N, C-alpha and C positions, 0 to 999 in steps of 0.2 A: 256801476250800472252799465256804462257804455261798453266796458270790456266784456262783462258777463253776457250782456245782451247781444253783442257782436259775435261772441263765440257760440251762443245758443243758435243764432241765425245761421252762422257758418256751417254748423253741424246738424241742422234741424232735420235733414233727410237721412242721417246716419244713426241707426238705432243702437249702434255699438259705441257711441261716444256720450258720456255723461258729464254734464257741466253743472256746477252748483256754486253758490256764493254763501260765505259765512256759515258753513256746515261743519260741525265737529267731525273730525277724522280720528277714529280709534284704530291704530295699527295692530294691536295685540289683544287677543281674547283673554279675558280674566285680568286685564290690567286697565281698569277704567280711568286711572289717573294719568295714564300715558295717552295724551290727546292734544290736539291743537285744532284751530279753526281758521284755515286759510281764507282770505277774502274771496278768492276764486280758486276752484280746483277743477281739473279736467282729467277724466279717466277714459282711456282708450281700451276697447275690448270688453266693455261691460254695458249692460242695458241702461237706457234712460228710465226715469220714473221718480216719483216723490220718495224722499227719505227724510226721516227726522235726524239721522246722523249717518255717517259713512263708517260702518264696521267692516273693516277690511276682510276679516275671516268669513264674512257672509257675502262677500263680493268677489268670490273666486280668488281671494288673497291677492288681488291686484291693487297695488298702491297707486294713488294719483300720480300721473307722470308729469303733469305741469301744474304749478301753483303760482298765483299772483298775490302780492301784498301791496296795499296802498297805504303809504306812510301817513300818519296823522301826528299832530303835535303831542298827543298823549302817549305815543309809542316811546318806551324807554329803549336805549341802546341794548341793554341786557335782554330785554324781551325779544327784540329782533334777532339777537345773537342766538338765543335759545331756539327760536323758530328755524333759523338757518341750520343749526345742528340737528334739529328734529328732521327736517327735510333731507338733509344729507344722510342721516342714519337710516331712515325708513324708505329710501328708494326713489325719491323725486328725481326726474330726469332733467327738468328745466325749472328754474326758479327766477321770477322777475319781481323786482321791488321798485315801485314808482313813488316819487315824492312830488305831489302836485304843488306844494308851496314853493319849491325850488325848481320844479320842472326837471327833475333828474331821474334817469332810469338806470338801474343796475340789473345785471343778469348773470346767471350761473348755469352751467351745463355739466352734466355728469361725465366724468372721464376717469376711467380706471377706478371706479368705486367712490370717487369724491366729487363734490361740486366745485368746478373750476370757474373763475371769473371770466366773463366774456369781455375781451379787451376793448373791442370797438362795437358798442351796442347800437349806436345811431346808424340806421340802415340795416340792422341785423334781421335776418329771416329765421324764424323758429323752425328747427328741423321737424318737429312733431306737428305743430299747428299750421305751418306753412304761411304764417302771417308775418308782415314786415313792420318793424317799429321805426318810427321817425320822430325825433325830438327836435322841434323848431319853434321859434317864437316863445310862447308861454304855455305850450301844451304838448301832449303826446298824441300822435296820430298813428293808428294801426291800420294797415292796409291788408285786405283779403288777397288771396291768390289771384283773383280776377282784377285786381287793381282798385276796387271800390274800397272806400274807407269805412271803418266802424263809425256809425253815426250815434250821436247822443239822442236822448228822448226828444229834446226840443227840435233837433234837426230832423228827426223822423216825422214829427208833427208838422213841421214846415213843408217837408216833402209830400206828406199826405194831403195837406191843404192845397199845395200847388197842383198836385195830380187831380184833386177833386175839382179845382177851378178849371183846369184844362179839359177835364171830362165834361163839365157843364158847358163850357164854351163850344166844344165839339158837338155836343148834343144840340145846342141852340143853332149852330151852323147847319147841322143836318136837317133840323126842323124847318129852317128857312129855305133850304134847298128843296125840301119836299113840297113846301107851299108854292114855290116858283114852278116846280114841275107840274103840280096840280093846276095852277093857273094857266100854264102853257097848254096843258091838255084840254082845259075848259075852253080856251080861246080857239084851239084847233077844231073842237067840236062845234063851236058857234059858227065859225067860218064854213065848215063843211055843210052845216044845216042851211046856211044862206045860199051856198052854191046849189044845193039840191032844190031850193025854192026857185032858183033861176033855171032849173033844168039842166044843170051842169053836174057831171059826176065828179065828186071830190078826188076819186082815185085817178081819174084822167087828168 
């Protein structure tokens, strides 16, 4: 959710970048059994919008260029190997596999028609996404091109709550300052009226 949400936010203003999670991808028309469902896929050069599946022949024949898989205890080695071969065969440019249990990230990038392993993934910047991967402590952190990190839902809620608290504090301060200005104006008017009673011009 953090990765997909971060990518959605990163490309929210680009109508030609489609991001989806757990969506079946069918690369060939008339071959419904040839399919897979990446945990996250990114397609450059095609429009956003809801889809029940990604049928490549209906999408300008553009294959997803970037895919992510999040490893879980139920994933068999053979299943991941099959997915790797699928991605290599059907045109994926960048493939990332993250294991949250062991906090390990692997990556592959297309070179001369095959997916080649990225030797040093920690600190790697994706050529297509322009995001940087950092593995430290017990988690994976992804940084946007502007240096901001992808935030989890909890972190976003904390940021929202903090911003709301700051906004309320600023509003309260502005209201207090307004009251002080009004009190000062009222006092000024009171003193001016007193001077007039004494026959003295306040302006003078």
